[in-house]
C-alpha positions in Angstrom: 83.4 106.6 -36.4 84.4 106.6 -40.0 83.2 103.0 -40.1 79.8 104.0 -38.9 79.5 106.6 -41.6 80.7 104.2 -44.3 78.1 101.6 -43.4 75.4 104.1 -42.6 75.0 104.9 -46.2 74.0 101.4 -47.0 75.6 98.9 -49.4 77.8 100.3 -52.1 78.4 98.7 -55.4 82.1 97.9 -55.6 82.1 96.9 -59.2 82.7 93.5 -60.7 80.2 90.8 -60.5 77.1 91.0 -58.4 76.5 88.1 -56.1 73.0 87.0 -55.7 72.1 84.8 -52.8 69.3 82.3 -53.3 67.7 80.5 -50.5 66.5 77.0 -51.2 64.1 75.3 -48.9 63.9 71.6 -48.9 60.9 69.9 -47.4 61.0 66.3 -46.4 57.8 64.4 -45.8 57.9 61.1 -44.1 54.8 58.9 -44.3 54.4 56.0 -42.1 51.9 53.4 -43.1 50.7 50.9 -40.5 49.1 47.7 -41.8 46.9 45.7 -39.6 46.2 42.1 -40.6 43.5 40.1 -38.9 43.8 36.4 -39.3 40.7 34.3 -38.8 41.4 30.7 -38.0 39.2 28.2 -39.9 39.3 24.7 -38.7 39.9 22.2 -41.5 38.1 19.0 -40.8 40.3 15.9 -40.4 40.2 13.5 -43.3 37.8 10.6 -43.0 39.7 7.4 -42.0 38.7 3.8 -41.8 39.6 1.3 -39.1 39.2 -2.4 -39.5 38.3 -5.1 -36.9 37.5 -8.8 -36.8 38.7 -9.4 -40.3 39.1 -13.0 -41.3 39.4 -15.4 -44.2 37.8 -18.7 -43.0 38.8 -21.5 -43.2 42.4 -20.5 -43.5 43.3 -23.6 -45.4 41.1 -25.3 -48.0 41.0 -27.2 -51.3 39.6 -26.1 -54.6 35.7 -26.4 -54.8 35.5 -25.5 -51.1 34.1 -22.1 -50.0 36.1 -19.4 -48.2 34.3 -16.8 -46.1 35.7 -13.3 -46.1 34.5 -11.0 -43.3 35.3 -7.9 -41.3 33.9 -4.8 -39.6 34.7 -1.3 -40.7 34.4 2.0 -38.8 34.7 5.4 -40.4 35.8 8.4 -38.4 33.1 10.6 -39.9 29.5 10.1 -41.2 29.9 9.5 -44.9 27.7 8.6 -47.9 28.5 7.1 -51.2 31.2 4.8 -49.8 32.6 1.8 -51.7 33.8 -1.3 -49.8 36.1 -3.7 -51.8 37.0 -7.2 -50.6 39.6 -9.0 -52.7 41.9 -12.0 -52.7 45.3 -11.7 -54.3 48.0 -14.2 -55.0 51.6 -14.0 -54.0 52.4 -11.9 -57.1 49.7 -9.4 -56.1 47.3 -10.5 -58.9 43.6 -10.3 -57.9 41.9 -13.6 -58.2 38.5 -12.6 -56.6 36.8 -9.4 -55.6 33.4 -8.3 -54.2 32.3 -4.7 -54.1 29.5 -3.0 -52.1 28.8 0.4 -53.6 26.8 3.4 -52.3 27.2 2.5 -48.6 26.4 5.0 -45.8 28.4 5.1 -42.6 27.6 6.8 -39.4 30.7 8.2 -37.6 32.3 5.7 -35.3 29.6 3.0 -35.9 30.9 -0.4 -37.0 29.4 -2.0 -40.2 30.1 -5.6 -40.9 30.5 -7.1 -44.4 30.8 -10.7 -45.4 31.0 -12.6 -48.7 31.8 -16.1 -49.7 33.6 -17.6 -52.7 33.8 -21.1 -54.0 37.4 -21.8 -54.9 37.5 -22.8 -58.6 39.2 -26.1 -59.5 41.5 -24.1 -61.8 43.0 -21.9 -59.0 46.6 -22.7 -58.4 47.6 -24.0 -55.0 49.4 -21.5 -52.9 49.0 -18.6 -50.5 46.4 -15.9 -51.0 45.9 -12.6 -49.1 42.6 -11.1 -48.2 42.6 -7.3 -48.6 40.0 -4.6 -47.9 39.8 -1.1 -49.4 37.3 1.6 -48.4 36.9 4.7 -50.7 34.6 7.3 -52.1 32.4 6.3 -55.0 34.9 7.3 -57.6 37.8 5.6 -55.8 39.7 8.9 -55.8 39.7 9.3 -52.0 40.8 6.2 -50.1 39.6 6.2 -46.5 41.6 3.1 -45.6 43.2 -0.1 -46.7 43.9 -3.3 -44.8 46.4 -5.2 -47.0 46.6 -8.1 -44.5 43.0 -8.7 -43.5 43.5 -12.4 -43.6 45.3 -15.3 -45.4 44.1 -18.4 -47.2 46.2 -21.4 -48.2 44.8 -23.3 -51.2 46.1 -26.9 -51.4 
């Protein structure tokens, strides 16, 4: 009972230091961000390419002052304007000895176009083997649609 009486009077100062209780509240906030990315597929057109058919250098063997006929068909994979077609003959060292260019050509996708040119072999041309090559490009030559580096062969005697 004495204990009840003692505590019934409330808190008593016992001297010395006074203790102060401080309550600290800590709040934690968690933010969750959800990002949604939507990808839209855009089809990139395939590059325009050239195919070559029926290429020939005829006759395949000849003498100076005779004429060689260079011919072939070209098909582009897409309709294209401003196309340059180059026919050339190169010697064994890769030096061009003859060329013929068709500029500003228009191609319809998958339709063959034939090109032909003839060249009279000069008397000063050295005897040997020459290779007929074809290159198809845009007008500036920056985009090459195709090259046939072995379109035909000519032997000059």
